[in-house]
N, C-alpha and C positions, 0 to 999 in steps of 0.2 A: 155605277156601283161604288167606285172609289170616292166620288164626290159626296155620295150619301154617307159613307163612312166618316169622311172628313167633317161633314156637317154634324153628325152624331157626336164625334169626338169634341168638336168645338162647343157644342151645346152642353155636353157633360162637363167640360172644363169651366164654362161660364157658370153653370149651376154650382159647381164645387167652389168657385170663387165667391159667389153670393152667400153660400152657406158659411164659408170661413169668415167673411166680413160680418155676417150676422152674429156668429159665435164670438168674434172679437168685440163687437159692440156690447153684447150681453155681459161678457166677462169684465170688460172695462167698467161698465155701469155697476156691476155687482161689487167690485172692489172699491169703487168710489163710495158706494153706499156703506160698505164695511168700514171705511175710514171714518165716515160721519158717525156711525154707531159707536165705534171704539173710542172716538173723541169724547163721547158722553160718559164713558165708563171711567170715572176720574175720582181721585182722592184730593180734594182741595188742600192747599198748603198756605200758611200765612205769608204775606209779602215779606221779603222780596223773593221767596222761594217759588219755583215753578211747580205746578201741580203734577201729580202722577196720573198718567193716562195710558190707555192701551193703543194709542195711535201708532206707535212705532211697530207694534206687533202686526197691525194691518199693512203697514208699509213693507215690512219684511215679507209677508205673505204675498203681497202684490208683486214684488220683484221676483220672488221665487216661483210663482205660478204663471205670471204673464210675460216674463222676459223684459228686456230693457225698454223697447219701444212702447209696448202696450201699458207697462206699469207707469212710465213717465206720463203718458196720456191720461191714465186714470188719476194719478196724484195731481196733475195739473188741472184736471176737471174739478177735483175736490177744492183746490185753491181758488179757482175761478168762481165756483159756487159760493164759497165764503166771501170772496171779494165783492160780489154783487149784493151781499147782504143776507144770503140764506144762512141760518144759524147752525152751520155744520162744524164749527170749531168747538173746542172744549168749553163746557158750561154754557152751551147753546149760544155762543157768540158768533157774530158774522160782521162783514163790512171791512173797509180799509183800516179802521182803527184797530181791529184785532190783529191784522198783519203787521201794523206799525207798533204794536205793543211789545212788552218785554219778551213774550214767547214767539214773536213773529219770525225770528231767525230760525227757530226750530221747525216751524211749519214750512218755511221755504226750503229748509234743509232736507225735508222729506223727499223732495224731487231728486236730490243728489243720492240719498240713501237708496231709493227705488232704482235709480240708474245703475248704481254699483252692484246691487244684488242681482238685478236683471242681466247685467253684463256677464257676471259669473255664470248665471243660469244658462245664458245663450252660448257662451264660449266653452264651458267645461261640462259639469254634470250636476246632478241633483243629489250627489252623495252628501251625507250629513256634514262631514268635516269641511267640504267645499262651501256649503251654505253657511256654516258657522263663521268661516273666515270672511266670506262675502258680507254677511250681516254685521260682523264686527267692524269691518272697514266702512260699511255704509253708515253705521251708527257713529263712528268717529267723525265722518263728514258732517253728520247732523249736529253733533256736539260742537264742532268747529263753527259752523254757521250760527248756531243758536247762542253760543257763549260770546262770540265776537260781537254779535248784534246786541246782546244783553249788556255788555260792558259799555259799548258806544251809547246806547240809549240811557243807561243809568247815569253815566258820567255827564251826559248833556243836561239831565234834569236835576240830579242831586250831587254828583261827584263822589270821589273817594272810593271808586270800585276798581280794584286791581284784578289781574288775571287769576291769582290764587283764590281770592275771595269769590270771584265769579264761578270758578270751578267747584268750590265748596257749596255753592248754592244751586248751580245748574247741572252739575255732572256727578260729583261724588255720591250724593244721596241716592242716585238712580242706577248706579253701576250694577248692583246685585239684581235689582228688579229687571233691568234691561238684559242682563245675562240670562236670566230665566226665560225671558221672551225669545231670545236668540235660540236657545236650546230647544224650546218648545216649537218654534216656527220651523227650525231646521228638520226636526224629527217629523213633523206633520207634512212638510213639503216632500221629503224623501219618500215617505210611505204612500202619499197620494199619487205621486208620479209613477210609482210602481204599478198602480192600479189603472190610472187614467192619464191620458196625454192632453193637457190643456193648451 
């Protein structure tokens, strides 16, 4: 009788793990797709300015809903899809050239953003103010990766790009827009987590 109970418990545990893995795969795929969709919601800007997109909103949501591990997997999957040529980056771009272009540093920086937001999600709570802080720090990391890469690339090809000029092109025009995304993503994350546990 005890052995039968152990077998039943083991079977239930195995089934639970399979369900969790399936759920993880579905959620990771959903947020990878969301990244690709948000990348196409864009406002093109004349060179050398970086275009406005909703990609960071998708990254914020991935981190706040999936946690650190799953959000890193989701954003990495997005990068790999783009790397092999699937047109998932802004303006339907894909391939190594897109990652090595002027906005490549920001795309790679999304991984750091997701990791930071996911870390806060896992360690603390989904309170709005916690998520605002997490997303602001994550955005700062993305700005850092993107701006440094932009300066390096621009100076290699044309020269004359200092940090202040790069900030005026890559960061300052986006501050208000990104602040709105942070507030919106924080509120959405907090409210959804009160209803469902992802």
